[in-house]
GUBAKOL-641621 format. One record per residue (C-alpha): residue number from 1; residue in one letter; x, y, z. Coordinates in pm, 1 decimal, decimal comma. Each point is the difference from the previous one (the first is absolute). Example, Ala and Ser with C-alpha at 12.3 -4.5 7.8 and 13.67 -1.06 7.14 Angstrom:
<pts>
(pt 1 A (1230,0 -450,0 780,0)) (pt 2 S (137,0 344,0 -66,0)) 
</pts>
This chain:
<pts>
(pt 1 M (-445,5 -2723,5 -1875,5)) (pt 2 S (-309,9 -127,2 124,6)) (pt 3 F (-355,1 46,7 161,8)) (pt 4 E (-120,2 -204,5 220,8)) (pt 5 I (-296,0 -24,7 288,6)) (pt 6 P (129,4 -202,2 294,9)) (pt 7 S (-269,4 -237,1 120,0)) (pt 8 E (8,3 89,5 333,1)) (pt 9 P (-190,2 306,5 176,4)) (pt 10 T (233,5 327,1 72,0)) (pt 11 E (75,0 40,0 336,1)) (pt 12 F (-161,9 264,0 186,5)) (pt 13 E (96,6 -3,4 367,0)) (pt 14 V (-256,3 215,4 180,4)) (pt 15 L (137,5 201,9 307,7)) (pt 16 D (-307,2 202,2 11,8)) (pt 17 A (-397,3 -78,4 -83,9)) (pt 18 R (28,2 345,4 -218,6)) (pt 19 F (239,0 -222,1 -216,2)) (pt 20 E (-286,8 -249,3 -125,7)) (pt 21 D (-129,0 293,7 -146,3)) (pt 22 C (249,5 94,6 -271,3)) (pt 23 F (23,3 -393,2 -150,5)) (pt 24 R (-208,4 -324,6 -112,8)) (pt 25 K (79,7 -325,5 135,5)) (pt 26 S (-26,1 -70,1 -393,1)) (pt 27 A (262,4 202,4 -102,0)) (pt 28 R (305,1 -168,5 -171,0)) (pt 29 L (362,7 162,0 -41,7)) (pt 30 E (114,0 -29,4 -357,0)) (pt 31 R (357,0 -16,3 -118,9)) (pt 32 L (-17,4 246,9 -339,5)) (pt 33 A (394,2 -51,4 -93,0)) (pt 34 S (326,5 -154,9 115,0)) (pt 35 G (360,2 -2,9 -72,7)) (pt 36 C (97,6 335,7 106,3)) (pt 37 R (259,2 115,1 237,4)) (pt 38 W (-149,9 230,8 223,1)) (pt 39 T (-360,6 128,7 -105,9)) (pt 40 E (-78,5 384,7 99,4)) (pt 41 G (-180,3 263,3 -121,1)) (pt 42 P (-323,1 -103,4 -50,6)) (pt 43 V (-241,4 265,4 -227,0)) (pt 44 Y (-334,8 -100,2 -101,9)) (pt 45 I (-112,4 235,9 -323,7)) (pt 46 P (-388,6 -47,6 -23,6)) (pt 47 S (-42,9 113,5 -329,4)) (pt 48 Q (208,4 -266,8 -164,8)) (pt 49 R (-121,0 -259,2 335,6)) (pt 50 R (384,2 -52,3 -20,0)) (pt 51 L (246,9 -49,7 321,6)) (pt 52 L (355,2 96,9 -36,4)) (pt 53 W (303,1 -95,0 262,5)) (pt 54 S (334,2 19,5 9,4)) (pt 55 D (263,1 -276,7 -49,0)) (pt 56 I (259,2 196,9 180,7)) (pt 57 P (351,0 -216,0 -34,6)) (pt 58 N (-126,3 -82,2 -363,9)) (pt 59 E (-13,2 363,1 -45,1)) (pt 60 R (-341,3 -88,0 -214,0)) (pt 61 M (-399,7 113,5 55,8)) (pt 62 L (-244,2 -251,4 -50,9)) (pt 63 S (-339,2 -1,0 -33,8)) (pt 64 W (-334,8 -222,6 34,2)) (pt 65 C (-299,7 70,2 -245,8)) (pt 66 E (-343,0 -100,1 216,0)) (pt 67 V (-196,9 -63,7 -308,4)) (pt 68 S (225,4 -216,4 -88,3)) (pt 69 G (216,6 -119,2 226,7)) (pt 70 H (334,7 31,2 -175,3)) (pt 71 V (305,3 100,8 141,8)) (pt 72 A (251,8 191,3 -231,4)) (pt 73 E (308,8 209,0 61,7)) (pt 74 F (-91,7 400,0 5,3)) (pt 75 R (331,9 143,6 -6,2)) (pt 76 K (387,2 -101,2 0,1)) (pt 77 P (207,6 127,0 74,4)) (pt 78 S (-163,4 174,9 291,8)) (pt 79 G (257,7 221,1 147,7)) (pt 80 Y (-57,0 -238,9 318,0)) (pt 81 T (-372,9 147,4 70,0)) (pt 82 N (-177,1 -55,9 327,0)) (pt 83 G (-311,2 162,1 91,4)) (pt 84 H (-254,4 131,6 -202,1)) (pt 85 T (-332,2 184,2 33,7)) (pt 86 L (-248,3 224,0 -265,3)) (pt 87 D (-37,0 329,7 -25,6)) (pt 88 R (-336,0 199,0 -35,9)) (pt 89 Q (36,9 -4,1 -376,0)) (pt 90 G (50,6 -410,1 24,4)) (pt 91 R (335,6 35,3 -73,7)) (pt 92 L (257,7 -238,8 115,9)) (pt 93 I (263,4 146,7 273,2)) (pt 94 S (304,2 -221,6 68,1)) (pt 95 C (280,0 -2,5 256,6)) (pt 96 E (337,4 -111,5 -175,3)) (pt 97 Q (261,7 -100,6 229,0)) (pt 98 G (225,0 -71,3 -274,7)) (pt 99 G (-21,1 351,3 -146,1)) (pt 100 R (-39,9 138,9 353,3)) (pt 101 R (-303,3 188,1 -107,2)) (pt 102 V (-380,4 47,0 -52,5)) (pt 103 V (-163,3 -47,8 -323,7)) (pt 104 R (-328,0 23,2 -159,1)) (pt 105 T (-95,1 -234,5 -294,7)) (pt 106 E (-215,6 275,6 -246,1)) (pt 107 H (-321,2 -151,5 -179,1)) (pt 108 D (238,8 -54,2 -333,5)) (pt 109 G (223,3 -196,1 215,6)) (pt 110 S (313,2 256,3 16,4)) (pt 111 L (157,1 80,0 312,8)) (pt 112 T (27,6 307,1 208,2)) (pt 113 V (243,5 48,3 253,2)) (pt 114 L (-175,3 178,3 328,8)) (pt 115 T (313,1 1,1 213,8)) (pt 116 S (355,6 -151,4 55,2)) (pt 117 H (147,3 273,9 220,5)) (pt 118 H (-65,2 150,5 315,4)) (pt 119 E (207,4 356,0 74,3)) (pt 120 G (230,0 -101,3 -270,2)) (pt 121 K (54,3 -352,2 115,8)) (pt 122 R (-142,0 -315,8 -145,2)) (pt 123 L (-265,3 -189,3 193,2)) (pt 124 N (88,9 -290,5 170,8)) (pt 125 S (-219,8 -255,1 -155,1)) (pt 126 P (-362,7 63,1 -3,8)) (pt 127 N (-223,9 -304,8 117,0)) (pt 128 D (-383,4 47,6 38,2)) (pt 129 V (-202,1 319,7 -147,5)) (pt 130 V (-372,3 108,8 85,0)) (pt 131 V (-155,5 290,1 -184,6)) (pt 132 K (-265,7 197,1 241,0)) (pt 133 S (-310,1 140,6 -155,4)) (pt 134 D (158,3 389,7 -83,9)) (pt 135 G (225,1 -169,4 -181,5)) (pt 136 S (273,4 -40,6 195,8)) (pt 137 I (246,9 -253,0 -14,0)) (pt 138 W (161,1 -155,3 307,9)) (pt 139 F (306,1 -258,5 6,5)) (pt 140 T (198,3 -151,2 241,0)) (pt 141 D (376,1 -10,4 -102,6)) (pt 142 P (211,2 -303,2 233,6)) (pt 143 P (342,4 -107,8 -145,5)) (pt 144 Y (-97,3 -388,0 -84,5)) (pt 145 G (76,0 97,7 -403,1)) (pt 146 I (337,4 131,7 78,8)) (pt 147 V (141,5 -233,4 227,7)) (pt 148 D (75,0 -300,0 -184,4)) (pt 149 D (-79,1 -100,1 -371,4)) (pt 150 Y (-244,1 -228,2 62,7)) (pt 151 E (-317,3 217,5 -2,3)) (pt 152 G (189,1 300,5 -123,2)) (pt 153 I (358,2 131,5 -79,5)) (pt 154 R (250,0 20,8 231,5)) (pt 155 S (55,6 393,2 96,0)) (pt 156 P (113,3 242,0 236,7)) (pt 157 Q (-295,4 146,3 204,2)) (pt 158 E (-9,1 364,1 -61,0)) (pt 159 Q (-266,8 130,4 195,3)) (pt 160 P (43,7 33,4 387,7)) (pt 161 G (-268,8 -201,2 73,4)) (pt 162 C (-326,4 -245,8 -82,5)) (pt 163 Y (-298,6 224,3 -47,1)) (pt 164 V (-332,2 27,4 -134,4)) (pt 165 Y (-95,9 310,7 -234,5)) (pt 166 R (-268,6 179,3 -164,6)) (pt 167 L (28,7 53,8 -347,7)) (pt 168 Q (-224,9 325,8 -143,4)) (pt 169 P (-21,3 -218,2 -392,8)) (pt 170 D (-96,4 360,3 -157,5)) (pt 171 T (267,8 211,8 158,1)) (pt 172 G (272,0 -268,0 80,4)) (pt 173 E (56,0 112,3 295,3)) (pt 174 L (123,9 -285,8 218,5)) (pt 175 R (1,1 28,6 403,3)) (pt 176 V (84,4 -219,4 284,7)) (pt 177 V (-304,7 -51,5 223,9)) (pt 178 V (146,1 -257,2 230,9)) (pt 179 D (355,7 -36,1 105,9)) (pt 180 T (2,4 -227,9 297,2)) (pt 181 M (-47,7 -326,2 -51,1)) (pt 182 T (292,0 -249,5 -89,4)) (pt 183 H (-142,8 -171,4 -322,8)) (pt 184 P (-329,7 107,0 -106,6)) (pt 185 N (-139,2 -219,4 -232,8)) (pt 186 G (-375,0 -64,3 -79,2)) (pt 187 L (-280,5 247,3 73,5)) (pt 188 A (-331,5 112,0 -32,2)) (pt 189 F (-293,3 263,8 49,3)) (pt 190 S (-284,0 -73,1 198,6)) (pt 191 P (-361,3 43,1 -183,1)) (pt 192 D (-30,9 353,2 118,9)) (pt 193 E (351,0 39,7 -57,9)) (pt 194 R (29,9 134,3 355,6)) (pt 195 W (297,4 -200,9 57,4)) (pt 196 L (295,7 -122,7 -150,8)) (pt 197 Y (113,7 -382,4 104,2)) (pt 198 V (388,6 -90,7 -63,3)) (pt 199 A (179,8 -324,2 47,9)) (pt 200 D (345,0 -0,4 139,9)) (pt 201 T (200,4 -331,6 -109,8)) (pt 202 G (335,8 187,6 155,8)) (pt 203 L (-52,2 -102,9 341,8)) (pt 204 D (20,2 -356,2 206,6)) (pt 205 V (-414,8 -14,8 61,9)) (pt 206 G (-245,3 70,4 -278,5)) (pt 207 T (-143,1 359,6 51,3)) (pt 208 M (-249,9 213,2 -240,3)) (pt 209 R (-30,0 371,8 166,2)) (pt 210 R (-307,5 221,7 -115,3)) (pt 211 F (13,4 361,8 -45,1)) (pt 212 S (-246,9 215,7 -7,1)) (pt 213 V (-57,0 233,2 -322,6)) (pt 214 D (-60,2 371,7 -26,6)) (pt 215 A (-155,9 130,2 -320,2)) (pt 216 D (335,7 152,3 -100,8)) (pt 217 G (165,6 -345,6 13,4)) (pt 218 T (194,6 52,3 347,8)) (pt 219 L (-17,8 -271,1 215,9)) (pt 220 T (9,2 -17,7 376,5)) (pt 221 G (6,6 -339,6 236,3)) (pt 222 G (155,0 -244,7 -112,4)) (pt 223 E (-63,6 -238,9 313,7)) (pt 224 V (109,4 -386,6 -45,8)) (pt 225 F (-413,6 -123,4 -106,5)) (pt 226 I (30,9 -328,2 -12,3)) (pt 227 S (306,2 -277,5 14,5)) (pt 228 C (100,8 -345,4 -83,0)) (pt 229 D (184,2 -274,9 181,4)) (pt 230 T (-50,0 -289,5 -263,9)) (pt 231 G (138,4 208,7 -305,6)) (pt 232 F (40,9 332,2 -173,3)) (pt 233 Y (-286,1 231,7 -124,5)) (pt 234 D (102,1 93,5 -365,7)) (pt 235 G (-274,5 91,9 -253,3)) (pt 236 F (-312,0 87,4 104,6)) (pt 237 R (-400,5 104,2 -45,2)) (pt 238 C (-310,2 157,6 153,3)) (pt 239 D (-361,6 -135,9 -81,9)) (pt 240 T (-292,6 219,7 -27,7)) (pt 241 A (-43,5 -50,1 392,5)) (pt 242 G (359,0 114,0 77,5)) (pt 243 R (98,5 -308,7 103,1)) (pt 244 I (345,6 -109,8 -96,2)) (pt 245 W (139,0 -235,7 -219,2)) (pt 246 T (376,2 -80,7 43,6)) (pt 247 S (254,6 -251,8 -89,8)) (pt 248 A (153,1 -141,9 330,9)) (pt 249 G (257,5 -305,2 -83,2)) (pt 250 R (-160,6 -314,6 -128,5)) (pt 251 A (-366,3 144,7 64,6)) (pt 252 I (-224,2 312,8 -87,9)) (pt 253 H (-128,6 202,4 361,7)) (pt 254 C (-330,2 199,5 -12,0)) (pt 255 H (-7,1 276,6 279,3)) (pt 256 E (-290,9 187,7 64,1)) (pt 257 A (20,5 378,7 -52,8)) (pt 258 D (96,7 27,6 352,1)) (pt 259 G (290,8 -207,2 -0,1)) (pt 260 T (-128,6 -312,0 142,7)) (pt 261 L (96,2 -321,0 -188,9)) (pt 262 I (-308,3 -233,0 -66,0)) (pt 263 G (70,4 -259,5 -188,4)) (pt 264 R (289,4 -140,5 -316,8)) (pt 265 I (2,9 -179,0 -310,6)) (pt 266 R (305,1 -265,6 36,9)) (pt 267 M (207,2 10,6 -366,4)) (pt 268 P (225,7 -298,7 -105,6)) (pt 269 E (260,1 277,2 -94,9)) (pt 270 R (145,1 279,3 142,5)) (pt 271 V (-204,6 323,8 -107,0)) (pt 272 S (118,5 315,6 -133,0)) (pt 273 N (-298,3 195,9 -77,2)) (pt 274 L (-377,0 -34,1 -144,2)) (pt 275 V (-271,4 239,4 -133,4)) (pt 276 F (-351,4 -36,6 -20,7)) (pt 277 G (-138,1 -25,4 -359,0)) (pt 278 G (-277,6 -120,5 -269,4)) (pt 279 P (-303,0 119,2 -99,2)) (pt 280 K (-181,5 51,4 354,3)) (pt 281 G (352,8 86,6 174,2)) (pt 282 N (-5,5 -318,8 204,1)) (pt 283 R (259,8 -197,1 -106,3)) (pt 284 L (300,3 -7,9 197,7)) (pt 285 F (292,0 -62,9 -253,2)) (pt 286 I (319,7 -116,8 221,5)) (pt 287 C (374,6 -8,9 -82,4)) (pt 288 A (179,4 -219,0 171,8)) (pt 289 T (359,9 -164,8 -66,4)) (pt 290 S (-40,2 -169,2 -336,2)) (pt 291 S (-366,6 58,4 -51,6)) (pt 292 V (-275,6 213,2 -4,9)) (pt 293 Y (-313,1 -129,6 135,4)) (pt 294 S (-367,3 124,5 57,4)) (pt 295 V (-330,8 -15,4 192,6)) (pt 296 L (-342,0 98,5 -20,9)) (pt 297 L (-56,1 192,5 351,4)) (pt 298 A (-378,5 130,1 124,9)) (pt 299 V (136,4 363,5 20,7)) (pt 300 N (91,7 256,9 -259,9)) (pt 301 G (390,9 169,4 -39,3)) (pt 302 V (8,1 368,5 -7,3)) (pt 303 K (11,0 88,7 -332,7)) (pt 304 P (258,0 222,8 -204,2)) (pt 305 C (-29,7 326,0 24,7)) 
</pts>
């Protein structure tokens, strides 16, 4: 693994003048780690100034320390974990594709299984996860961890479809909130939690749908909000102004809250996921194929709830 700052400036492509306020021309793309097979699920832990991510095919989780720049193995075997987030108590919530479950890492390092079945049948392979400010846990469940042995364990699919779920951790109630998508993947709430965005990677073209969120967690709408003809949307996050920063093939696309594509960050590898972090929340950490990158921006990401 290596730490590298390329000599060339980051390639910001401005499609709308509003994108110019989102970055500085002196910004550089930093490679924080490499040597992975497929990086995914970045999560920044503010209390430790540490980034965690999954190297799914190698069945491990890695960490990078923002203070020392040191990269270390965090957990192996990892259950082929994919997406991660933090709950309101700062505990790590992870999607295990191999274990077909959602787990929580307690402050003492022990694991608690939050859910693994729906209506008596095993989940497909939980993929990405977010936590709402009320403590509810929302995750997607496509089949990528059970279709072969590359990113999980080849297994029969028991669920009749691929859904988005809402888990109430204090009661254990698990319910389907979206059942109309092919392979729901990345997901994120808008800053005011009025909207839930969900990417679908099971179609011929990259699409992201937008759902209206009611107070009881019920979703309505679900129309296609944005689409991409240069790749698939996978993981994404919102900044405090409601802009969506999303993976899109070998680039990161930035969309205004109204859906307008205003700019791109060209990347040297195919992007899977990203997260905002750093002490000010303006450092964008990017998982892209074999490596993890970061770039400082002029905007701030939405902080974990």
